[in-house]
Backbone bond lengths (Angstrom), bond angles and torsions (degrees), N, CA, C in turn:
res aa  C-N    CA-C-N  psi(-1)  N-CA   C-N-CA  omega(-1)  CA-C   N-CA-C  phi
1 X - - - 1.453 - - 1.548 105.39 -
2 X 1.379 120.53 -41.97 1.431 121.98 179.45 1.501 110.79 -58.27
3 X 1.325 120.43 -41.52 1.410 125.60 -179.05 1.519 108.94 -60.68
4 X 1.271 115.73 -41.27 1.500 121.24 179.12 1.493 111.04 -61.00
5 X 1.360 117.02 -44.63 1.448 119.95 -178.62 1.515 110.24 -72.56
6 X 1.327 118.05 -34.36 1.477 119.31 177.64 1.548 110.89 -63.87
7 X 1.407 116.20 -43.82 1.396 119.30 176.53 1.515 112.28 -62.55
8 X 1.359 114.70 -40.76 1.525 119.81 176.05 1.485 112.56 -59.01
9 X 1.358 118.09 -41.69 1.464 121.36 -179.98 1.555 109.55 -66.65
10 X 1.388 118.21 -39.46 1.427 120.99 176.17 1.563 112.98 -62.29
11 X 1.282 115.08 -42.66 1.472 118.60 175.52 1.518 111.05 -64.24
12 X 1.327 115.15 -40.73 1.514 119.30 177.62 1.500 112.50 -61.26
13 X 1.335 115.93 -39.52 1.461 118.61 -179.16 1.510 111.12 -68.71
14 X 1.402 116.57 -41.41 1.441 118.96 175.43 1.528 112.15 -63.19
15 X 1.356 118.24 -38.96 1.443 120.13 179.11 1.491 111.78 -65.74
16 X 1.316 118.06 -39.06 1.494 121.89 176.42 1.473 112.11 -64.77
17 X 1.315 117.12 -37.42 1.444 122.11 -179.93 1.550 109.23 -67.08
18 X 1.357 117.50 -42.81 1.472 121.38 -178.89 1.523 108.21 -67.83
19 X 1.394 118.69 -33.84 1.453 123.47 179.16 1.517 108.52 -67.09
20 X 1.304 119.60 -40.06 1.451 123.57 179.70 1.527 108.46 -67.50
21 X 1.297 119.96 -39.26 1.469 124.24 177.53 1.536 110.29 -63.98
22 X 1.313 116.65 -43.94 1.461 120.99 178.70 1.549 108.91 -64.23
23 X 1.352 116.77 -40.49 1.463 121.53 179.29 1.542 111.11 -61.72
24 X 1.313 116.08 -41.10 1.458 116.72 176.65 1.600 113.57 -66.21
25 X 1.358 113.30 -39.83 1.459 116.29 175.96 1.518 110.33 -61.83
26 X 1.278 115.76 -47.85 1.472 119.92 179.43 1.461 114.19 -57.93
27 X 1.279 117.00 -41.70 1.458 124.93 175.95 1.554 110.71 -57.11
28 X 1.379 115.96 -43.10 1.448 119.09 -178.96 1.586 107.24 -73.10
29 X 1.289 117.98 -39.33 1.428 115.41 179.99 1.580 112.79 -68.02
30 X 1.280 118.41 -34.93 1.452 120.96 178.39 1.517 108.47 -68.51
31 X 1.282 116.60 -35.47 1.474 120.81 177.57 1.521 112.35 -63.56
32 X 1.369 113.48 -44.15 1.477 117.95 177.44 1.489 114.69 -65.52
33 X 1.330 114.58 -38.73 1.451 121.48 179.07 1.538 111.68 -63.60
34 X 1.329 115.80 -45.79 1.424 120.05 176.07 1.505 114.11 -60.05
35 X 1.397 115.75 -41.10 1.444 118.98 179.68 1.537 110.41 -67.98
36 X 1.357 119.04 -35.40 1.422 121.97 178.34 1.592 110.18 -63.80
37 X 1.345 116.69 -42.75 1.413 120.79 178.83 1.527 111.80 -59.55
38 X 1.330 116.07 -45.47 1.457 121.84 -179.69 1.515 110.07 -63.10
39 X 1.306 118.33 -47.34 1.481 121.60 178.78 1.497 112.19 -62.35
40 X 1.295 118.55 -38.13 1.452 122.98 178.31 1.546 109.96 -62.72
41 X 1.335 118.54 -50.67 1.415 119.73 178.22 1.500 114.13 -63.95
42 X 1.281 118.16 -38.21 1.431 122.01 -179.77 1.583 110.47 -69.17
43 X 1.318 117.57 -39.76 1.435 119.11 173.86 1.481 115.57 -63.06
44 X 1.346 116.78 -42.67 1.450 121.55 174.94 1.526 112.00 -60.39
45 X 1.313 115.79 -41.85 1.453 124.91 177.00 1.499 110.54 -60.46
46 X 1.310 118.70 -47.73 1.475 120.25 179.75 1.492 113.02 -69.82
47 X 1.259 118.59 -32.73 1.471 122.49 176.24 1.551 109.16 -64.96
48 X 1.327 115.15 -45.38 1.421 118.26 -178.10 1.548 112.23 -66.31
49 X 1.327 113.83 -40.42 1.481 118.27 179.14 1.572 108.16 -65.04
50 X 1.326 117.99 -35.39 1.430 118.28 179.15 1.548 113.75 -66.49
51 X 1.315 114.27 -32.98 1.518 121.07 173.24 1.506 110.06 -63.86
52 X 1.352 116.08 -49.05 1.467 120.30 -178.77 1.551 109.42 -63.24
53 X 1.316 118.92 -38.49 1.466 121.43 -178.57 1.523 108.00 -67.03
54 X 1.373 118.55 -36.92 1.485 120.82 -179.88 1.542 109.30 -69.56
55 X 1.341 115.81 -30.88 1.463 117.39 177.26 1.531 112.93 -71.56
56 X 1.332 116.61 -39.36 1.447 120.89 -179.48 1.518 117.31 -71.58
57 X 1.402 115.83 -35.25 1.422 119.90 -169.77 1.575 115.52 -115.87
58 X 1.282 117.84 9.01 1.447 122.29 178.13 1.539 111.20 -134.69
59 X 1.255 118.21 -177.29 1.463 121.48 178.54 1.553 107.53 -83.07
60 X 1.274 121.93 -3.09 1.417 123.47 177.39 1.521 110.47 -67.51
61 X 1.319 121.13 117.34 1.395 124.08 -175.82 1.549 113.82 -116.42
62 X 1.333 115.77 136.23 1.434 122.57 -178.63 1.575 105.22 -106.40
63 X 1.336 116.68 153.75 1.477 120.70 176.87 1.561 107.99 -61.30
64 X 1.279 114.97 151.86 1.502 123.60 -178.97 1.523 113.18 -61.33
65 X 1.281 115.87 -38.25 1.445 120.61 -179.12 1.527 110.96 -67.90
66 X 1.308 116.92 -33.04 1.460 120.04 176.81 1.515 110.80 -71.22
67 X 1.338 114.91 -34.81 1.476 120.65 178.77 1.532 108.99 -64.59
68 X 1.317 116.17 -44.17 1.471 122.45 -177.36 1.551 110.02 -63.66
69 X 1.296 113.99 -40.11 1.464 117.32 -176.30 1.583 107.92 -79.97
70 X 1.271 117.98 -10.06 1.494 115.09 -176.58 1.483 114.89 -62.65
71 X 1.351 117.61 -31.05 1.436 120.02 -179.04 1.556 110.02 -68.12
72 X 1.329 114.52 -35.60 1.518 116.51 175.80 1.531 110.59 -70.27
73 X 1.280 119.51 -41.97 1.510 122.24 177.71 1.585 109.89 -61.50
74 X 1.347 111.90 -46.01 1.426 116.25 175.95 1.528 113.15 -61.52
75 X 1.285 121.01 -41.13 1.425 124.10 174.40 1.527 111.89 -59.91
76 X 1.307 117.00 -44.52 1.436 120.72 -178.51 1.597 110.96 -65.64
77 X 1.269 116.33 -41.56 1.426 119.74 176.41 1.551 113.46 -65.30
78 X 1.286 115.15 -44.41 1.470 118.54 178.01 1.536 110.38 -65.43
79 X 1.298 118.94 -41.97 1.511 118.87 179.00 1.491 111.69 -62.30
80 X 1.372 117.53 -43.76 1.477 116.33 -179.27 1.509 112.22 -72.16
81 X 1.388 120.43 -28.00 1.393 122.03 172.26 1.497 114.05 -65.07
82 X 1.277 114.31 -43.88 1.471 120.22 178.99 1.513 111.23 -67.19
83 X 1.289 115.86 -42.25 1.505 121.39 179.67 1.583 109.21 -63.20
84 X 1.322 113.76 -44.48 1.495 116.06 177.11 1.511 113.31 -59.29
85 X 1.261 117.46 -41.86 1.490 124.26 175.91 1.519 110.26 -57.77
86 X 1.370 112.16 -53.66 1.482 119.14 -177.41 1.477 110.85 -59.59
87 X 1.366 117.69 -47.30 1.481 121.76 179.59 1.524 108.66 -59.89
88 X 1.262 119.57 -39.76 1.467 120.76 -179.33 1.510 111.50 -65.17
89 X 1.318 116.24 -41.07 1.453 120.95 176.93 1.522 111.71 -64.64
90 X 1.302 113.70 -51.48 1.475 120.02 -178.56 1.557 112.50 -58.70
91 X 1.313 115.65 -45.10 1.441 116.77 177.16 1.484 114.08 -60.74
92 X 1.334 118.23 -46.45 1.432 123.69 177.92 1.581 109.09 -56.49
93 X 1.267 115.65 -56.75 1.502 121.25 -178.48 1.528 109.28 -59.08
94 X 1.286 121.38 -44.60 1.397 122.08 -177.64 1.573 112.12 -64.74
95 X 1.323 115.76 -39.75 1.504 116.18 177.42 1.492 110.38 -67.29
96 X 1.323 119.85 -39.85 1.457 121.22 -179.86 1.519 112.44 -70.80
97 X 1.281 119.10 -40.14 1.420 122.84 -175.09 1.592 110.53 -68.96
98 X 1.314 117.90 -41.49 1.443 120.14 -176.35 1.551 112.00 -105.26
99 X 1.338 115.89 26.88 1.468 120.33 -174.49 1.545 111.86 -64.07
100 X 1.322 119.59 -39.82 1.468 121.31 -178.79 1.499 112.04 -101.49
101 X 1.356 120.15 -3.59 1.439 118.47 -173.00 1.558 110.45 -107.22
102 X 1.299 120.00 -30.70 1.462 119.65 -177.32 1.552 106.32 -118.74
103 X 1.361 113.75 141.20 1.508 115.25 179.30 1.506 112.93 -65.92
104 X 1.262 115.53 159.98 1.464 122.29 -174.08 1.556 114.48 -56.76
105 X 1.376 111.89 -39.42 1.415 115.89 -177.78 1.596 114.47 -64.47
106 X 1.292 109.11 -40.98 1.499 117.96 178.20 1.562 109.26 -67.38
107 X 1.334 117.79 -42.11 1.448 117.86 178.20 1.488 112.93 -61.64
108 X 1.345 117.38 -39.66 1.463 121.03 179.20 1.551 108.41 -65.19
109 X 1.330 116.30 -43.52 1.489 118.98 178.39 1.518 110.73 -59.90
110 X 1.312 118.74 -47.41 1.469 122.02 -176.72 1.529 109.20 -66.21
111 X 1.357 119.74 -39.75 1.439 117.24 -179.77 1.534 111.42 -68.34
112 X 1.295 117.02 -34.85 1.477 119.28 177.12 1.504 109.62 -67.75
113 X 1.297 118.59 -37.56 1.469 123.11 177.12 1.510 111.38 -64.72
114 X 1.335 118.02 -42.83 1.456 122.12 177.24 1.505 108.51 -66.28
115 X 1.281 120.92 -45.83 1.467 121.72 -179.03 1.514 111.21 -61.04
116 X 1.349 116.22 -43.44 1.461 119.70 179.62 1.584 110.18 -61.87
117 X 1.296 115.09 -42.62 1.495 120.02 -177.14 1.594 107.64 -66.27
118 X 1.309 119.12 -41.45 1.467 118.44 -179.10 1.504 110.28 -64.98
119 X 1.344 116.02 -47.84 1.469 116.06 -178.13 1.490 114.01 -66.15
120 X 1.353 114.40 -34.92 1.457 118.54 173.66 1.525 113.32 -60.93
121 X 1.361 114.82 -41.84 1.500 122.49 174.26 1.544 111.60 -55.11
122 X 1.414 112.06 -47.00 1.460 116.49 178.52 1.498 113.36 -62.01
123 X 1.345 116.96 -42.18 1.468 119.26 -176.89 1.548 110.46 -67.69
124 X 1.310 116.99 -38.64 1.440 123.10 177.10 1.498 110.09 -64.08
125 X 1.314 118.47 -39.98 1.481 122.33 179.93 1.528 108.63 -64.93
126 X 1.354 114.70 -44.36 1.482 119.85 177.83 1.504 111.98 -59.87
127 X 1.308 115.66 -46.66 1.479 118.50 179.95 1.509 110.86 -64.22
128 X 1.350 116.52 -35.33 1.462 119.81 179.22 1.572 111.16 -67.24
129 X 1.355 112.95 -34.19 1.464 116.48 179.16 1.531 113.28 -75.98
130 X 1.369 114.08 -18.44 1.497 118.61 170.64 1.490 113.54 -80.04
131 X 1.319 117.72 -7.00 1.425 120.27 175.95 1.513 114.18 98.75
132 X 1.293 116.29 10.82 1.508 117.97 178.02 1.530 108.16 -80.49
133 X 1.320 113.92 130.77 1.498 116.46 -173.30 1.518 109.26 -83.18
134 X 1.319 112.41 163.22 1.462 117.70 -175.87 1.539 112.13 -65.63
135 X 1.230 119.73 -33.23 1.510 120.63 175.07 1.500 110.14 -65.67
136 X 1.269 119.89 -39.27 1.481 120.57 178.22 1.572 109.96 -66.45
137 X 1.383 113.73 -38.93 1.488 117.78 175.44 1.461 113.38 -57.07
138 X 1.348 114.76 -47.59 1.477 120.11 -177.32 1.545 110.65 -64.58
139 X 1.296 117.01 -38.99 1.497 122.69 179.71 1.491 108.33 -65.92
140 X 1.280 121.97 -46.56 1.457 125.52 -177.14 1.572 105.78 -67.85
141 X 1.337 118.84 -43.63 1.462 120.15 179.59 1.528 111.37 -62.78
142 X 1.319 118.60 -38.19 1.455 123.14 176.90 1.549 111.81 -64.64
143 X 1.276 114.67 -41.82 1.474 119.28 179.25 1.525 110.89 -66.12
144 X 1.320 115.20 -45.95 1.514 120.49 179.68 1.469 110.36 -62.84
145 X 1.338 118.30 -43.22 1.448 122.95 179.70 1.505 110.67 -62.45
146 X 1.277 116.91 -43.58 1.442 120.13 -178.18 1.551 108.51 -64.72
147 X 1.309 116.02 -45.66 1.491 118.24 -179.56 1.525 109.64 -60.15
148 X 1.300 119.71 -44.64 1.451 122.58 178.49 1.489 113.19 -61.41
149 X 1.324 114.91 -41.39 1.499 121.57 -174.84 1.552 107.80 -64.97
150 X 1.317 116.87 -40.96 1.411 121.75 -176.56 1.520 109.58 -74.12
151 X 1.295 115.60 -44.76 1.543 116.90 -176.01 1.516 111.87 -77.65
152 X 1.307 118.83 -27.20 1.497 118.53 -175.67 1.534 112.23 -119.43
153 X 1.260 117.26 35.32 1.451 121.46 -174.91 1.532 113.46 -61.01
154 X 1.350 117.05 -37.53 1.433 121.90 179.56 1.566 110.38 -69.86
155 X 1.299 116.30 -40.97 1.426 120.58 176.93 1.523 111.50 -66.33
156 X 1.331 117.61 -39.91 1.490 121.23 179.48 1.506 110.68 -67.60
157 X 1.321 117.30 -37.68 1.539 123.54 174.62 1.582 108.88 -59.96
158 X 1.345 115.67 -45.53 1.444 117.37 178.65 1.541 114.18 -66.96
159 X 1.365 116.99 -34.06 1.398 123.53 177.98 1.594 110.50 -64.51
160 X 1.347 113.32 -43.90 1.483 117.35 -179.64 1.486 110.41 -71.98
161 X 1.339 118.28 -29.82 1.465 118.64 174.91 1.492 112.84 -67.71
162 X 1.386 115.07 -36.83 1.455 119.59 173.11 1.491 111.49 -61.64
163 X 1.309 119.19 -40.76 1.445 122.87 -179.76 1.520 108.39 -66.98
164 X 1.236 123.61 -39.32 1.400 127.36 177.80 1.523 110.16 -61.26
165 X 1.350 114.64 -49.25 1.473 118.79 178.63 1.545 111.33 -63.69
166 X 1.340 115.97 -35.53 1.380 120.52 179.40 1.539 115.63 -65.51
167 X 1.339 113.96 -41.11 1.457 117.45 -174.22 1.499 113.97 -98.28
168 X 1.350 119.86 -31.52 1.503 121.85 175.05 1.477 114.00 -78.75
169 X 1.347 118.47 -30.19 1.445 125.61 178.58 1.513 112.42 51.38
170 X 1.370 118.12 62.73 1.497 116.89 176.52 1.514 111.76 -68.99
171 X 1.397 114.92 -22.39 1.446 119.98 170.45 1.519 107.25 -149.32
172 X 1.296 115.89 158.06 1.493 121.06 -174.32 1.538 109.18 -116.34
173 X 1.305 114.57 168.44 1.386 122.54 177.21 1.517 107.95 -63.14
174 X 1.290 117.35 126.16 1.474 121.01 -179.22 1.489 112.77 97.63
175 X 1.320 120.12 -5.41 1.489 121.81 172.99 1.483 113.04 -66.77
176 X 1.334 117.50 148.87 1.439 119.69 178.27 1.535 105.92 -98.76
177 X 1.412 115.76 124.48 1.451 119.12 -176.12 1.473 109.45 -122.77
178 X 1.363 115.35 148.83 1.436 122.72 174.69 1.428 109.30 -130.60
179 X 1.327 116.57 120.08 1.518 123.04 177.53 1.505 107.69 -126.38
180 X 1.286 112.48 109.48 1.545 117.42 -177.99 1.508 108.45 67.29
181 X 1.384 114.12 -124.37 1.450 119.44 178.56 1.524 110.81 -93.02
182 X 1.356 117.47 -7.76 1.478 119.08 -176.30 1.588 107.07 -93.44
183 X 1.283 110.89 141.10 1.459 116.79 172.94 1.530 111.80 -146.15
184 X 1.302 115.40 156.62 1.493 116.20 -176.46 1.533 107.09 175.35
C-alpha cells in the first residue's frame, strides 16, 4: 500500500509541475493577447485621427454626416483603448497579487469575470452615449439573455457544473477516484 501512495505522490508532483508549466505558458499568451488588443485599438485610433487631420488641413473633404459621427467613433475607439489598457493592468496585478493564495483555476475564472465586466461596462457606456435609454438596454439584455439561455442550456449547465466543482471542491487535482470498475 505504501508503494501505491509513493507512486501516487510522484504522479501528483509531476502533474503539479505540468500544471505550473501550463500556467506560465497561459500567462505569456494572455499577455500577448492583451498587447495585441491595445496595439489594434491604438492603430485604428491613429489612422482615424490621420483622416480627420487630412480633412481639416488639406483640400481633402469628407461628407458632413461623417464628420458629425467622427466624435462618436473617436469616443468608441478611445473607450476600448482605455478599457484594454485597464484590463491588461488589472489582469497582471490580479495574477501577481493572488499567485500564492488562490488556485490557478479560480484566478483564471476571476480574471475572465473582471474582463467581461469591464468590456460590458464599456459597451453600456457607448450605447448610453448613442442615446439608448436604460429601459431599452434592459429590454434588449433580457431578450438576448433569454435567447442564449434557451439555445445554450446544455452548455450553461456544464458551465455551472464546472463552477460548482471549482468552488465546492468535492475532489481535487491529484485525488485518486474509483467509479464503478474505473479508477484513476
